[in-house]
N, C-alpha and C positions, 0 to 999 in steps of 0.2 A: 565792642563796647567803646563809648566815647566818654572822655572826662568832661567836667563842667565847662572848662574854658578852652580846651585844646582839641583839635581834630586829630583822631588817630589816623595815621596814614595806612590805608588798606588798599591803595590803588595798585593791586597786584594782578588785576584781571582784565581780560579783553572786554570792551564796553558793548560789543554787539553780539547778538545771538549767533552762534555758529551752527552750521549744518553738518558738523563733523560727527563722528560716532558718539553715541550717548555716553556721558560719563557716569561714574558711580560715586555717590557720596554717602559715607557711613553705611555702606551695604545696600543703598538704594540707587537703582539706575534712574538717571534723570534724562528724560527726553525733552530737550529744550523746545522743539516745535510743538509737541503735545502740551507743554506747559503754558502755551499761549491761550489755551482753552480756559475760559473763566470758571472758577469754582465759586458757587454762591450757596447761601443758606436761605431757608424760608423766612419770611417776615416773622418776627418773634413778638407776640403780643405782650409778654411779660417785660421785655426790654423796651418796647415802644411806650408802655405805660409809665416807665421811669423817666421818659423825656420830660424835662422841666417845663412847667407852664411859662409861656412867654419867651421861650427860647428863640433867639434870633440867629439863624444860620447865615453863613457868609453868602449863600445863594439859596433862596427858598426851595424846599423840597430836595435839596442836595446835601450830601456829606462831603465837604471840601477838605481834602487832606494834602498837606505839604509833605513831600518826600524828597530828601536830599539826593539830587541826581549826581552828586560827587562821591557817592558811596561806592560799594563794590558788590559784585555777584557773590552769593545768590540773593542778597537782600534786594538789589535792584539791578536791572539790566535793560539797556535800550534794545528794543526790537529792531527788525530790519529797516524800518522807516527812519531810524535814528531820532525818533520823537516820542514814541510810546514807551512808557516805563512798565516793565513786567518784573516779576520776582516775588519773593516771599512777602515783602512789605506791601506792595500793591495788592497782593492776594488777601492779606489780613485786612487791609482797608476795605476791600470788596465784601468780605464776610460781615464786617461791622455795618457797612452801609445797607446791605441787603437785609440783615436782621432788623435794622431800624426802619425798614420800609422806605429808604431814601435812595436816590440816584447817586452814584459815586462820581465825584469830580476830583481827579488827581492833578496837583499842581507841582511840577518839578521845581525844586528850590535848591538852596545850598545849606550846608550845616550852619553857617554863620547867620543865615537869614530866617530860619524857621522860628526861633524864639519870638522875634518881633511879629512875624506873621500870625502866630497863635495869640499873643497878647493883644494885638490890634484887631483881631477878628477877621483878618484876611483868610485864614484857614480855621476850620472848626477843630482840626487836630493836626498833629505832626506824628507820622509813623515812620521813624527814621533811625531805628536801632538806638533809641534813647534809654539810657540806664537811669533808674530811679535813684536819686540822691537826696540827702537831707536839704542841701542848698536849693536844689531844683524844686522841691516840694513847697518852698516858700513862694515860688513864682508860678507854679503850674499844678494841675491835678493830673493823676495818673490812673490808668487801668491796665494792669499787666497782661502780657500775652506770650511771653517766652522767658525761659531761664537765660541768664547771662553766663555763658560758659566760655572759658579761655582754653586754648589748646597748645600743646607742645608738638611741633612737627619737625621731624628729622629727615635727612636724605635717605633714600632707599638703601644706600650702601652703608649706613651707619650701624655701629654695633650697639648703640643705645636702644634699650628695649622699654624702659619705663622712666618717666619723669612725673612725679606726683607730690614730692615733698622737698624740703630745703636741701637735704643731703644729696639729692639727685642732681642738683645743679652745681655743686661744689666743683670749682676748677674748670667749669665749662664756659664756652663762648656762646652767648645767646643773643640773637637778633630780637630787638624789642623797640617799640615806639617810645620816643621821649615824651615825658609828661603824661603818660597813660597809667591806668590802674594796674596793668600788667607790669609796667616798670616798677611801680610801688611795691608790688608783691615780690618781684625779683630782688629788689634792694633790701626788703625786710628779711627775705630768706638768706641773703648774703650776710647780713649782720648776724643772723642766727648761726650761720656756719662759721664765721670768723670767731665768735665767742666759743664755739665748740672745738676750735682748733683745726677746722677744715679749710681747704684752699678757697680763696676768693673766686667768684665768678667774674667774667668779663662781659659787661653789656655792650652790644654792638648796635649803634643807632644808624638806621638806613631807611630811606623812603622810596628809593628806586627799586622796582620789582626786579629789574635786570641785575642790579647789584646784589640784591638779596639772594637771588637764585645762584649767581656766580659764587657768592661767598659760601653757600651751603655745599654746592657741588664740588668746589675746589678745596673743601675741608678747612676753610678759614673761619667758619662758624660751625658750631655743633648742632644748633637748633634754632627754630623760629618760634616765638611765643606771642600769641595774639588771639583775637576773636576766633572761636572755634569754627564758626560757619565759614569764615573767609579762608582759614587754613585748610578746611576740608575741600572747599571748592578748588583751591589752588592745587591740591594734591591730585584731584581728578583731571585737571586740565593738563598737567605736566607729566604725571605718573612718576615724579622724581622724589616725592616726599610722602611720609605717612605719619599718622597720629601715634604718639607714645604716652600721652597722658592728658587728662582734663583737670582743670582747677576752676572752682567757682569764681566768677568775676569779682565778687565782693570779698574774697578770702580775707579773714576767716569767716565772714558772714556770707549769707546768700545775697545774690543780686538779681534783679529782674529787669527785663526790657518791657517798656510800656507805651501804650497810646498816650500821647501828651496833649493835654487839654487846657483851656483857659481857666485860670484859678477862680474858683467860686461860682462858676456858671452852672454847677450841678449836673453836668453832662456825663461825668465819669461813671456814676452808677448804671446809667443806661448802656454805656459802652461795655462795661464789665458784664452786664447781663447778656448783651449781644454775643460777646465772646464765649460766655458760659454755654449759651444755646448751641453755638457752633461746635464747642467741645463735645456736647452731649450727642449731637446728630452725626458726628464723625467728619464733618467738612473741615474743621480746624486741623485734625490730624492728617487729613489728605493734603492740605496745603503744606504743612511742615514736611511731610514725608517726600513730597515731590520735589522739594528743594534741598533735601538731605539734612533737614533740621529737626527730625523726629526726636532725637535725644534731648532736645531743649524744650520739649512740650511741658506744659503745666497742667495740673488737674483742675484748676479753677482760677478765674481772674480775680485779682485783689485791687481794691481802690486805695491808693496812697499807702502802700505797705512800708515797713521799715526799709530804708535805703542806705546807700553808702554814706557813712558819716553819722548815722543815727546811733 
């Protein structure tokens, strides 16, 4: 999950698809080479009917999607050509495009640049792990496609078995990104613990994957707290960490990841209908499952739901 102004550092993962043994994420074996095969859904008449009259696409007949190439697996990964983006975000983009009867055009961008790309019409949408917030809804429209879950990951040698509430982090040293929603949750829990007479936690701020791994394995940190999809992927790649608890990214509220669209162009209902159709025909769950994100599935897409700050 990313905050409104700051990029969460999740550069913990190798950028290229590996030919190594298939990893397992949340109980699902991920065959990276097999995951290069596109998953599509049939053109959805109900979704197409919701496309606004006079809609001007960035490229006629195409659904142009900006995806931040500075993200992390399994959300996006560069294929062996070091140019093609694959991962769960490109897969979601493909489902929406095929449901709307449009050809998909993916444009690699950066987290800093996608907002201008959407508002200027350079992209029809951004699909880049964007969390719905009150502030963002003033500038963009949204159609949700995934829950925003955070995860606590500990070293395999750790005696910690569960972290799911404030008391569980008392006195612990937790790696977390500065300026992120997960940091805000930790600090709120810390204040709760202090008021209850429990030991304070120690947040550890790191962006280097090597430093994070070393801190966990050398027992200088007790846990890492961040986007669950990234933590799950890291666990499969190293075999050195495992999940001990999930927290909603909008704690104590629900938070959702959404397709981000230009404000007021009325495209969001069509995108939501496209996602709903993919949910019903099973292609949506296939996409999430093959990237280990099945636990973040939603039952239906919502347009501009309550977000962080509402």
